[in-house]
N, CA, C and O atoms as a GROMACS GRO file, in nm:
protein
  304
    1MET      N    1   1.472   1.168   0.537
    1MET     CA    2   1.465   1.105   0.408
    1MET      C    3   1.606   1.096   0.350
    1MET      O    4   1.684   1.191   0.356
    2LEU      N    5   1.636   0.982   0.294
    2LEU     CA    6   1.762   0.961   0.225
    2LEU      C    7   1.739   0.984   0.077
    2LEU      O    8   1.650   0.921   0.019
    3ALA      N    9   1.817   1.071   0.014
    3ALA     CA   10   1.806   1.097  -0.129
    3ALA      C   11   1.931   1.041  -0.197
    3ALA      O   12   2.043   1.075  -0.159
    4LEU      N   13   1.911   0.957  -0.297
    4LEU     CA   14   2.021   0.895  -0.369
    4LEU      C   15   2.009   0.922  -0.518
    4LEU      O   16   1.898   0.930  -0.572
    5ALA      N   17   2.121   0.934  -0.585
    5ALA     CA   18   2.122   0.945  -0.731
    5ALA      C   19   2.159   0.808  -0.787
    5ALA      O   20   2.257   0.747  -0.744
    6ARG      N   21   2.082   0.760  -0.882
    6ARG     CA   22   2.106   0.630  -0.946
    6ARG      C   23   2.089   0.647  -1.095
    6ARG      O   24   2.011   0.731  -1.140
    7LYS      N   25   2.162   0.568  -1.171
    7LYS     CA   26   2.149   0.567  -1.317
    7LYS      C   27   2.074   0.442  -1.358
    7LYS      O   28   2.048   0.354  -1.275
    8ILE      N   29   2.038   0.432  -1.485
    8ILE     CA   30   1.969   0.314  -1.536
    8ILE      C   31   2.051   0.189  -1.504
    8ILE      O   32   2.173   0.188  -1.518
    9ASN      N   33   1.981   0.084  -1.461
    9ASN     CA   34   2.036  -0.045  -1.421
    9ASN      C   35   2.113  -0.042  -1.288
    9ASN      O   36   2.172  -0.143  -1.249
   10GLU      N   37   2.113   0.072  -1.219
   10GLU     CA   38   2.169   0.076  -1.085
   10GLU      C   39   2.056   0.054  -0.986
   10GLU      O   40   1.939   0.078  -1.017
   11SER      N   41   2.091   0.010  -0.867
   11SER     CA   42   1.987  -0.023  -0.770
   11SER      C   43   2.028   0.016  -0.630
   11SER      O   44   2.141   0.057  -0.604
   12ILE      N   45   1.930   0.001  -0.539
   12ILE     CA   46   1.956   0.014  -0.397
   12ILE      C   47   1.901  -0.110  -0.329
   12ILE      O   48   1.807  -0.172  -0.379
   13ILE      N   49   1.957  -0.145  -0.216
   13ILE     CA   50   1.912  -0.260  -0.137
   13ILE      C   51   1.856  -0.207  -0.006
   13ILE      O   52   1.917  -0.123   0.060
   14ILE      N   53   1.737  -0.257   0.030
   14ILE     CA   54   1.672  -0.218   0.155
   14ILE      C   55   1.656  -0.343   0.241
   14ILE      O   56   1.598  -0.443   0.198
   15ASN      N   57   1.708  -0.337   0.362
   15ASN     CA   58   1.689  -0.444   0.461
   15ASN      C   59   1.734  -0.582   0.412
   15ASN      O   60   1.669  -0.682   0.445
   16ASP      N   61   1.837  -0.591   0.336
   16ASP     CA   62   1.896  -0.717   0.288
   16ASP      C   63   1.808  -0.799   0.195
   16ASP      O   64   1.857  -0.897   0.137
   17ASN      N   65   1.680  -0.764   0.178
   17ASN     CA   66   1.595  -0.851   0.096
   17ASN      C   67   1.504  -0.778  -0.002
   17ASN      O   68   1.419  -0.840  -0.065
   18ILE      N   69   1.521  -0.646  -0.015
   18ILE     CA   70   1.443  -0.569  -0.111
   18ILE      C   71   1.540  -0.492  -0.199
   18ILE      O   72   1.626  -0.419  -0.151
   19GLU      N   73   1.525  -0.510  -0.330
   19GLU     CA   74   1.609  -0.439  -0.426
   19GLU      C   75   1.521  -0.351  -0.514
   19GLU      O   76   1.421  -0.397  -0.569
   20VAL      N   77   1.558  -0.224  -0.525
   20VAL     CA   78   1.489  -0.129  -0.612
   20VAL      C   79   1.585  -0.092  -0.724
   20VAL      O   80   1.693  -0.038  -0.698
   21ILE      N   81   1.545  -0.119  -0.847
   21ILE     CA   82   1.631  -0.100  -0.964
   21ILE      C   83   1.571   0.008  -1.054
   21ILE      O   84   1.450   0.008  -1.080
   22VAL      N   85   1.654   0.098  -1.103
   22VAL     CA   86   1.610   0.197  -1.201
   22VAL      C   87   1.613   0.128  -1.338
   22VAL      O   88   1.719   0.093  -1.389
   23LEU      N   89   1.494   0.110  -1.396
   23LEU     CA   90   1.483   0.040  -1.523
   23LEU      C   91   1.490   0.133  -1.643
   23LEU      O   92   1.549   0.101  -1.746
   24GLU      N   93   1.428   0.250  -1.629
   24GLU     CA   94   1.416   0.340  -1.743
   24GLU      C   95   1.391   0.481  -1.694
   24GLU      O   96   1.325   0.502  -1.592
   25ILE      N   97   1.444   0.579  -1.769
   25ILE     CA   98   1.417   0.719  -1.740
   25ILE      C   99   1.373   0.784  -1.870
   25ILE      O  100   1.447   0.785  -1.968
   26LYS      N  101   1.251   0.839  -1.870
   26LYS     CA  102   1.197   0.909  -1.988
   26LYS      C  103   1.145   1.044  -1.943
   26LYS      O  104   1.042   1.050  -1.876
   27GLY      N  105   1.213   1.151  -1.978
   27GLY     CA  106   1.168   1.284  -1.937
   27GLY      C  107   1.163   1.296  -1.786
   27GLY      O  108   1.263   1.278  -1.718
   28ASP      N  109   1.043   1.326  -1.735
   28ASP     CA  110   1.029   1.342  -1.590
   28ASP      C  111   0.973   1.216  -1.523
   28ASP      O  112   0.928   1.222  -1.409
   29GLN      N  113   0.978   1.104  -1.593
   29GLN     CA  114   0.925   0.979  -1.539
   29GLN      C  115   1.037   0.876  -1.524
   29GLN      O  116   1.121   0.860  -1.612
   30VAL      N  117   1.036   0.807  -1.410
   30VAL     CA  118   1.134   0.703  -1.381
   30VAL      C  119   1.060   0.571  -1.363
   30VAL      O  120   0.963   0.564  -1.288
   31LYS      N  121   1.105   0.466  -1.432
   31LYS     CA  122   1.044   0.334  -1.415
   31LYS      C  123   1.133   0.253  -1.322
   31LYS      O  124   1.253   0.237  -1.347
   32LEU      N  125   1.074   0.203  -1.214
   32LEU     CA  126   1.147   0.126  -1.114
   32LEU      C  127   1.104  -0.019  -1.116
   32LEU      O  128   0.988  -0.050  -1.145
   33GLY      N  129   1.197  -0.107  -1.087
   33GLY     CA  130   1.167  -0.248  -1.065
   33GLY      C  131   1.194  -0.278  -0.919
   33GLY      O  132   1.294  -0.233  -0.863
   34ILE      N  133   1.105  -0.353  -0.857
   34ILE     CA  134   1.120  -0.384  -0.715
   34ILE      C  135   1.119  -0.534  -0.697
   34ILE      O  136   1.024  -0.602  -0.737
   35SER      N  137   1.224  -0.586  -0.637
   35SER     CA  138   1.234  -0.728  -0.607
   35SER      C  139   1.228  -0.743  -0.456
   35SER      O  140   1.314  -0.693  -0.384
   36ALA      N  141   1.124  -0.813  -0.409
   36ALA     CA  142   1.104  -0.829  -0.265
   36ALA      C  143   1.033  -0.961  -0.239
   36ALA      O  144   0.971  -1.016  -0.330
   37PRO      N  145   1.043  -1.013  -0.117
   37PRO     CA  146   0.970  -1.134  -0.082
   37PRO      C  147   0.819  -1.112  -0.099
   37PRO      O  148   0.770  -1.001  -0.083
   38LYS      N  149   0.747  -1.219  -0.131
   38LYS     CA  150   0.602  -1.209  -0.150
   38LYS      C  151   0.531  -1.161  -0.024
   38LYS      O  152   0.420  -1.109  -0.032
   39SER      N  153   0.592  -1.180   0.090
   39SER     CA  154   0.530  -1.137   0.217
   39SER      C  155   0.538  -0.986   0.238
   39SER      O  156   0.477  -0.934   0.332
   40VAL      N  157   0.611  -0.915   0.153
   40VAL     CA  158   0.625  -0.770   0.167
   40VAL      C  159   0.527  -0.702   0.071
   40VAL      O  160   0.543  -0.711  -0.050
   41PRO      N  161   0.424  -0.634   0.125
   41PRO     CA  162   0.331  -0.565   0.036
   41PRO      C  163   0.396  -0.442  -0.026
   41PRO      O  164   0.468  -0.368   0.041
   42ILE      N  165   0.369  -0.421  -0.154
   42ILE     CA  166   0.423  -0.305  -0.226
   42ILE      C  167   0.306  -0.236  -0.295
   42ILE      O  168   0.235  -0.298  -0.374
   43TYR      N  169   0.287  -0.107  -0.266
   43TYR     CA  170   0.178  -0.029  -0.324
   43TYR      C  171   0.229   0.104  -0.375
   43TYR      O  172   0.326   0.158  -0.322
   44ARG      N  173   0.165   0.157  -0.478
   44ARG     CA  174   0.187   0.297  -0.513
   44ARG      C  175   0.125   0.378  -0.399
   44ARG      O  176   0.027   0.336  -0.339
   45LYS      N  177   0.183   0.494  -0.369
   45LYS     CA  178   0.139   0.570  -0.252
   45LYS      C  179  -0.010   0.604  -0.259
   45LYS      O  180  -0.079   0.596  -0.157
   46GLU      N  181  -0.061   0.643  -0.377
   46GLU     CA  182  -0.202   0.683  -0.385
   46GLU      C  183  -0.294   0.564  -0.356
   46GLU      O  184  -0.403   0.583  -0.301
   47ILE      N  185  -0.253   0.443  -0.393
   47ILE     CA  186  -0.331   0.324  -0.362
   47ILE      C  187  -0.323   0.294  -0.213
   47ILE      O  188  -0.423   0.261  -0.150
   48TYR      N  189  -0.204   0.305  -0.157
   48TYR     CA  190  -0.185   0.282  -0.013
   48TYR      C  191  -0.271   0.376   0.069
   48TYR      O  192  -0.335   0.335   0.166
   49MET      N  193  -0.274   0.504   0.031
   49MET     CA  194  -0.353   0.602   0.105
   49MET      C  195  -0.503   0.571   0.093
   49MET      O  196  -0.576   0.586   0.190
   50ALA      N  197  -0.549   0.528  -0.024
   50ALA     CA  198  -0.689   0.492  -0.042
   50ALA      C  199  -0.726   0.372   0.046
   50ALA      O  200  -0.834   0.369   0.105
   51ILE      N  201  -0.638   0.275   0.055
   51ILE     CA  202  -0.661   0.158   0.141
   51ILE      C  203  -0.671   0.202   0.286
   51ILE      O  204  -0.759   0.156   0.359
   52GLN      N  205  -0.582   0.290   0.329
   52GLN     CA  206  -0.584   0.339   0.467
   52GLN      C  207  -0.715   0.411   0.497
   52GLN      O  208  -0.773   0.392   0.604
   53GLU      N  209  -0.761   0.496   0.403
   53GLU     CA  210  -0.887   0.568   0.424
   53GLU      C  211  -1.005   0.472   0.434
   53GLU      O  212  -1.094   0.491   0.518
   54GLU      N  213  -1.007   0.370   0.349
   54GLU     CA  214  -1.114   0.270   0.353
   54GLU      C  215  -1.112   0.193   0.486
   54GLU      O  216  -1.217   0.165   0.543
   55ASN      N  217  -0.992   0.160   0.534
   55ASN     CA  218  -0.981   0.088   0.661
   55ASN      C  219  -1.032   0.174   0.777
   55ASN      O  220  -1.098   0.123   0.868
   56ILE      N  221  -1.001   0.302   0.775
   56ILE     CA  222  -1.048   0.392   0.880
   56ILE      C  223  -1.201   0.402   0.874
   56ILE      O  224  -1.267   0.398   0.978
   57ALA      N  225  -1.256   0.416   0.754
   57ALA     CA  226  -1.402   0.426   0.739
   57ALA      C  227  -1.470   0.298   0.785
   57ALA      O  228  -1.575   0.303   0.849
   58ALA      N  229  -1.412   0.183   0.754
   58ALA     CA  230  -1.471   0.055   0.792
   58ALA      C  231  -1.463   0.033   0.942
   58ALA      O  232  -1.547  -0.037   0.999
   59ALA      N  233  -1.365   0.091   1.006
   59ALA     CA  234  -1.346   0.071   1.150
   59ALA      C  235  -1.437   0.159   1.235
   59ALA      O  236  -1.452   0.135   1.355
   60LYS      N  237  -1.497   0.260   1.173
   60LYS     CA  238  -1.586   0.347   1.250
   60LYS      C  239  -1.710   0.270   1.290
   60LYS      O  240  -1.775   0.206   1.208
   61PHE      N  241  -1.742   0.277   1.415
   61PHE     CA  242  -1.854   0.202   1.471
   61PHE      C  243  -1.982   0.284   1.454
   61PHE      O  244  -1.990   0.396   1.503
   62ASN      N  245  -2.080   0.229   1.387
   62ASN     CA  246  -2.206   0.297   1.363
   62ASN      C  247  -2.311   0.242   1.459
   62ASN      O  248  -2.366   0.134   1.436
   63THR      N  249  -2.338   0.314   1.565
   63THR     CA  250  -2.433   0.267   1.666
   63THR      C  251  -2.577   0.270   1.617
   63THR      O  252  -2.663   0.204   1.675
   64GLU      N  253  -2.605   0.345   1.512
   64GLU     CA  254  -2.742   0.353   1.459
   64GLU      C  255  -2.785   0.221   1.394
   64GLU      O  256  -2.905   0.196   1.383
   65SER      N  257  -2.692   0.140   1.351
   65SER     CA  258  -2.727   0.016   1.281
   65SER      C  259  -2.758  -0.099   1.379
   65SER      O  260  -2.810  -0.202   1.336
   66ILE      N  261  -2.728  -0.083   1.504
   66ILE     CA  262  -2.750  -0.191   1.601
   66ILE      C  263  -2.897  -0.230   1.614
   66ILE      O  264  -2.927  -0.350   1.611
   67PRO      N  265  -2.992  -0.136   1.630
   67PRO     CA  266  -3.132  -0.178   1.641
   67PRO      C  267  -3.182  -0.256   1.518
   67PRO      O  268  -3.262  -0.348   1.534
   68SER      N  269  -3.137  -0.223   1.400
   68SER     CA  270  -3.182  -0.294   1.281
   68SER      C  271  -3.128  -0.437   1.278
   68SER      O  272  -3.188  -0.524   1.214
   69LEU      N  273  -3.018  -0.462   1.343
   69LEU     CA  274  -2.963  -0.598   1.350
   69LEU      C  275  -3.043  -0.686   1.444
   69LEU      O  276  -3.038  -0.809   1.436
   70ASP      N  277  -3.117  -0.623   1.533
   70ASP     CA  278  -3.198  -0.696   1.629
   70ASP      C  279  -3.295  -0.792   1.561
   70ASP      O  280  -3.314  -0.904   1.606
   71SER      N  281  -3.356  -0.745   1.453
   71SER     CA  282  -3.454  -0.829   1.384
   71SER      C  283  -3.389  -0.948   1.313
   71SER      O  284  -3.453  -1.050   1.292
   72VAL      N  285  -3.266  -0.934   1.277
   72VAL     CA  286  -3.194  -1.042   1.210
   72VAL      C  287  -3.168  -1.158   1.307
   72VAL      O  288  -3.177  -1.275   1.268
   73PHE      N  289  -3.138  -1.125   1.429
   73PHE     CA  290  -3.102  -1.226   1.528
   73PHE      C  291  -3.215  -1.260   1.626
   73PHE      O  292  -3.194  -1.332   1.723
   74LYS      N  293  -3.332  -1.208   1.601
   74LYS     CA  294  -3.445  -1.229   1.692
   74LYS      C  295  -3.489  -1.376   1.688
   74LYS      O  296  -3.512  -1.432   1.581
   75LYS      N  297  -3.501  -1.434   1.805
   75LYS     CA  298  -3.547  -1.573   1.815
   75LYS      C  299  -3.698  -1.578   1.814
   75LYS      O  300  -3.764  -1.494   1.876
   76GLU      N  301  -3.752  -1.673   1.746
   76GLU     CA  302  -3.898  -1.685   1.739
   76GLU      C  303  -3.948  -1.792   1.831
   76GLU      O  304  -4.069  -1.816   1.838
   0.00000   0.00000   0.00000
């Protein structure tokens, strides 16, 4: 991990096309601005982790549901 000290209105550049700017510091909270191409997804970590958990749950194959699908596709 790279740790950097920045002041208000100072920024860092990531990969030539992402800029992270320190907008405000209040007590123990820092407000950041992120400028990146629209193709780059940006999430708060807790949201990212929730998405990952949902994707893992959705990817689990439930073999118990297969027989019930039989009636949906049954030809008459």
